[in-house]
Wavefront OBJ file of the C-alpha trace (Angstrom):
o trace
v -23.892 -26.027 14.433
v -21.171 -28.438 13.226
v -21.553 -27.132 9.685
v -21.184 -23.553 10.901
v -17.995 -24.402 12.853
v -16.564 -26.222 9.805
v -17.350 -23.224 7.604
v -15.568 -20.877 10.039
v -12.538 -23.168 10.134
v -12.328 -23.320 6.339
v -12.627 -19.529 6.053
v -9.976 -19.008 8.735
v -7.566 -21.369 6.957
v -8.237 -19.668 3.609
v -7.641 -16.244 5.152
v -4.382 -17.336 6.757
v -3.128 -19.007 3.577
v -3.818 -15.905 1.464
v -2.004 -13.530 3.842
v 1.398 -13.806 2.135
v 2.260 -10.096 2.213
v 1.316 -7.124 4.352
v 1.929 -3.379 4.290
v 4.007 -1.838 7.048
v 4.018 1.836 8.013
v 7.040 3.357 9.726
v 8.556 -0.074 10.392
v 5.395 -1.444 12.087
v 4.094 -4.532 10.282
v 0.389 -4.309 9.423
v -0.595 -1.711 12.042
v -4.292 -1.233 12.890
v -5.875 1.293 10.515
v -6.938 3.496 13.432
v -3.362 3.972 14.645
v -1.907 5.669 11.534
v -2.482 9.408 11.832
v -0.392 11.949 9.887
v -0.510 15.657 9.148
v -0.669 16.962 5.561
v 2.819 17.458 4.121
v 4.269 14.715 6.371
v 6.016 11.687 4.925
v 6.283 8.141 6.246
v 8.197 5.125 4.988
v 6.117 2.135 3.933
v 7.336 -1.455 3.829
v 6.130 -4.686 2.266
v 6.493 -7.688 4.572
v 6.450 -11.233 3.225
v 5.411 -14.496 4.851
v 5.593 -16.934 1.946
v 7.890 -19.851 2.741
v 7.265 -21.624 -0.611
v 6.826 -18.830 -3.178
v 6.320 -19.170 -6.933
v 9.325 -18.378 -9.121
v 7.983 -14.969 -10.222
v 5.363 -12.573 -8.934
v 4.133 -9.130 -9.955
v 2.731 -6.867 -7.260
v 1.100 -3.442 -7.322
v 0.650 -0.810 -4.647
v -2.329 1.496 -5.280
v -3.073 4.788 -3.498
v -6.632 6.147 -3.156
v -7.013 9.637 -1.688
v -4.810 12.708 -1.292
v -1.405 11.103 -1.107
v 1.440 9.808 -3.245
v 4.258 7.279 -3.051
v 7.726 7.191 -4.578
v 11.143 5.710 -4.076
v 11.869 2.254 -2.702
v 14.664 -0.008 -1.576
v 14.511 -3.673 -2.563
v 15.518 -5.805 0.424
v 14.680 -9.311 -0.781
v 17.303 -10.914 -2.955
v 18.661 -14.439 -3.051
v 19.873 -16.924 -5.601
v 19.283 -15.676 -9.140
v 17.077 -12.802 -8.023
v 15.755 -10.370 -10.579
v 13.810 -8.088 -8.303
v 12.940 -4.505 -9.188
v 10.622 -1.647 -8.295
v 9.117 1.069 -10.493
v 6.938 4.048 -9.683
v 4.011 5.284 -11.724
v 6.071 7.550 -13.997
v 8.304 4.613 -14.979
v 5.272 2.395 -15.570
v 3.606 5.045 -17.736
v 6.806 5.652 -19.728
v 7.136 1.898 -20.337
v 3.553 1.687 -21.587
v 3.785 4.867 -23.686
v 1.002 6.607 -21.758
v 0.585 9.408 -19.269
v 0.386 8.624 -15.534
v -3.166 10.004 -15.483
v -4.233 7.614 -18.270
v -2.769 4.648 -16.362
v -4.507 5.670 -13.127
v -7.862 6.110 -14.878
v -7.575 2.762 -16.678
v -6.522 0.816 -13.594
v -8.945 2.655 -11.313
v -11.857 2.018 -13.661
v -10.978 -1.663 -13.952
v -10.575 -2.044 -10.177
v -13.455 0.190 -9.091
v -11.061 2.598 -7.338
v -10.271 6.297 -7.708
v -6.481 6.098 -7.773
v -4.057 8.954 -7.139
v -0.771 7.022 -7.403
v 0.606 3.542 -7.974
v 3.796 1.512 -8.072
v 4.848 -1.940 -9.220
v 7.444 -4.405 -8.066
v 8.525 -7.816 -9.235
v 10.038 -10.588 -7.162
v 11.599 -13.154 -9.450
v 14.056 -15.947 -8.773
v 14.996 -18.809 -11.055
v 17.054 -20.748 -8.506
v 15.769 -24.096 -7.284
v 14.413 -24.267 -4.657
v 13.142 -20.709 -4.662
v 14.140 -18.868 -1.466
v 11.383 -17.900 0.947
v 9.847 -14.460 0.577
v 9.919 -13.704 4.281
v 10.693 -10.555 6.257
v 10.914 -7.102 4.705
v 10.828 -7.434 0.926
v 10.614 -3.756 -0.050
v 11.503 -0.816 2.215
v 11.501 2.988 2.099
v 8.493 3.451 -0.144
v 7.936 7.092 0.795
v 4.288 8.035 1.368
v 3.558 11.766 1.245
v 0.360 13.288 2.701
v -1.279 15.770 0.382
v -4.642 16.600 1.953
v -7.001 16.169 4.872
v -8.945 13.047 3.827
v -8.215 9.416 4.587
v -5.899 7.579 2.204
v -6.231 3.859 1.427
v -3.119 1.978 0.334
v -3.795 -1.379 -1.342
v -1.280 -4.134 -2.056
v -2.408 -6.398 -4.906
v -1.023 -9.517 -6.540
v -0.721 -8.587 -10.219
v -0.990 -12.153 -11.482
v -4.176 -13.149 -9.602
v -5.604 -9.626 -8.930
v -6.072 -10.634 -5.317
v -5.935 -7.877 -2.690
v -3.261 -8.944 -0.201
v -3.512 -6.074 2.278
v -4.900 -2.579 2.731
v -3.920 0.222 5.107
v -5.827 3.408 5.878
v -3.870 6.541 6.794
v -5.837 9.253 8.547
v -4.643 12.731 7.655
v -5.395 15.487 10.172
v -4.988 19.258 9.838
v -1.706 20.826 10.915
v -1.805 22.600 14.305
v -1.553 26.036 12.692
v -4.578 25.292 10.509
v -6.579 24.170 13.546
v -5.545 27.339 15.412
v -6.610 29.567 12.514
v -9.944 27.774 12.245
v -10.464 28.238 15.980
v -9.651 31.953 15.784
v -12.017 32.319 12.854
v -14.755 30.606 14.824
v -14.155 32.935 17.789
v -14.248 35.948 15.508
v -17.565 34.870 13.984
v -19.019 34.184 17.408
v -17.924 37.595 18.652
v -19.586 39.343 15.706
v -22.983 37.862 16.624
l 1 2 3 4 5 6 7 8 9 10 11 12 13 14 15 16 17 18 19 20 21 22 23 24 25 26 27 28 29 30 31 32 33 34 35 36 37 38 39 40 41 42 43 44 45 46 47 48 49 50 51 52 53 54 55 56 57 58 59 60 61 62 63 64 65 66 67 68 69 70 71 72 73 74 75 76 77 78 79 80 81 82 83 84 85 86 87 88 89 90 91 92 93 94 95 96 97 98 99 100 101 102 103 104 105 106 107 108 109 110 111 112 113 114 115 116 117 118 119 120 121 122 123 124 125 126 127 128 129 130 131 132 133 134 135 136 137 138 139 140 141 142 143 144 145 146 147 148 149 150 151 152 153 154 155 156 157 158 159 160 161 162 163 164 165 166 167 168 169 170 171 172 173 174 175 176 177 178 179 180 181 182 183 184 185 186 187 188 189 190 191 192 193
């Protein structure tokens, strides 16, 4: 029993220490997956929240989208000392690598075991000593756009260690007019029988 309790304590500490960044949706930091429901064609701002009080001097991060949705735009919030922080969306990444966005998504998705529909990249770099804490909102106004009726998974990954830092699931539901038309169609079919 003691060994089991020690194992749980070690896992809990490891989980807490690796939770340096989370994804926020609509200003809510790391909401439960079940609470994020959107209609197709809706947009919502995403944020990246940081909790690292003693960060490394430079970090690369990626945001991957799986499912019918896309992301674009961003506002860098974090900046201190000799900050060299920037954000780029998939088109900028592809242009920099001399490839098409589809090629990048297929290559990354195959390597990560994901079916990606969009991606973005941001760098947080600071050469000042000591490096300022990466705490609070680091990146804001990453616009997520719903493009279908399936669930979308958004993954935040550390590009230097390939560690998944956080994931969020956005549930996309049909628009009210679509539901009404489906209901009328069902009534029509029932009446014909």
